[in-house]
C-alpha positions in Angstrom: 0.0 0.0 0.0 1.4 3.4 -1.0 1.4 6.1 1.7 -0.4 9.1 0.1 1.4 11.5 2.5 4.9 10.4 1.6 7.5 9.3 4.1 9.3 12.6 4.0 6.2 14.8 4.6 6.6 16.5 8.0 3.4 16.1 9.9 4.1 15.2 13.5 4.6 17.7 16.3 7.4 17.0 18.8 5.2 15.4 21.4 3.6 12.9 18.9 7.0 12.2 17.4 8.5 11.5 20.8 5.6 9.1 21.6 5.9 7.3 18.3 9.7 6.9 18.7 9.5 6.0 22.4 11.8 8.9 23.3 11.3 11.9 25.7 10.7 15.2 23.8 13.7 16.8 25.4 15.8 14.0 24.0 14.5 14.8 20.5 15.6 18.4 21.0 19.1 17.1 21.9 19.2 15.0 18.8 18.1 18.0 16.7 20.9 20.1 18.2 23.5 17.4 17.5 22.2 17.1 13.9 21.2 13.4 14.3 17.8 14.3 13.0 16.7 17.4 11.1 13.0 18.0 11.4 11.2 20.5 9.2 10.3 23.8 10.8 7.0 25.8 10.6 7.1 29.5 9.9 7.0 30.0 13.7 10.0 27.6 14.2 8.1 24.6 15.6 9.5 21.2 14.7 7.6 18.9 12.5 8.7 15.3 12.0 8.1 12.9 9.1 7.8 9.1 9.1 11.4 9.0 7.9 12.4 11.1 10.9 10.6 8.8 13.2 12.5 5.8 11.7 15.8 7.6 12.2 14.9 8.5 15.8 14.1 4.9 16.5 17.5 3.9 15.0 19.3 6.5 17.2 17.4 5.2 20.2 18.3 1.6 19.4 22.0 2.4 19.2 22.0 4.5 22.4 20.1 1.8 24.2 22.9 -0.6 23.2 25.4 1.7 25.0 26.7 3.7 22.1 27.4 7.4 22.7 26.1 10.1 20.4 29.4 10.5 18.6 29.3 6.8 17.8 25.7 7.0 16.7 26.6 9.9 14.4 29.4 7.8 12.8 27.2 4.7 12.5 24.4 6.7 10.8 27.0 8.2 8.4 28.3 4.8 7.5 24.9 3.4 7.0 24.0 6.2 4.7 27.2 5.6 2.7 26.4 1.9 2.4 22.9 2.7 1.1 24.4 5.2 -1.4 26.9 2.6 -2.6 24.3 -0.1 -2.9 22.2 2.2 -5.0 25.2 3.0 -7.2 26.0 -0.7 -7.7 22.4 -1.4 -8.6 22.4 1.4 -11.1 25.7 0.1 -12.6 24.3 -3.4 -12.8 21.2 -2.2 -14.7 23.4 -0.2 -17.0 25.6 -3.2 -17.7 22.6 -5.4 -18.3 21.2 -2.9 -20.8 24.6 -2.8 -22.6 24.8 -6.6 -22.7 21.9 -6.6 -25.1 24.0 -4.4 -27.5 27.0 -6.8 -27.4 27.3 -9.1 -30.3 29.5 -12.1 -29.9 32.0 -12.7 -32.6 33.6 -16.1 -33.2 36.2 -16.9 -35.7 35.5 -20.0 -37.7 
């Protein structure tokens, strides 16, 4: 089922985001200040969180619950993002190679 709102649409106020992520609202403010999550802002400066933000908050909470400090969490998130970027790049290269294979004609000497 496709989400009509979109995963990146910022719709949750901080109290709702905190409840969904299982984190205290003050902790969300700390994560925002550290740059671990970057919620959208209203014209008045209030934070608005998306479903993607909630997933990221849950990941941060998971890592900190395992004993990792915020510097470590920041590094893990950066590495996970790099792995995702590289996987997408490999998938694109594989598709490109597959499309070029159709253009290759094998030549055999008789």
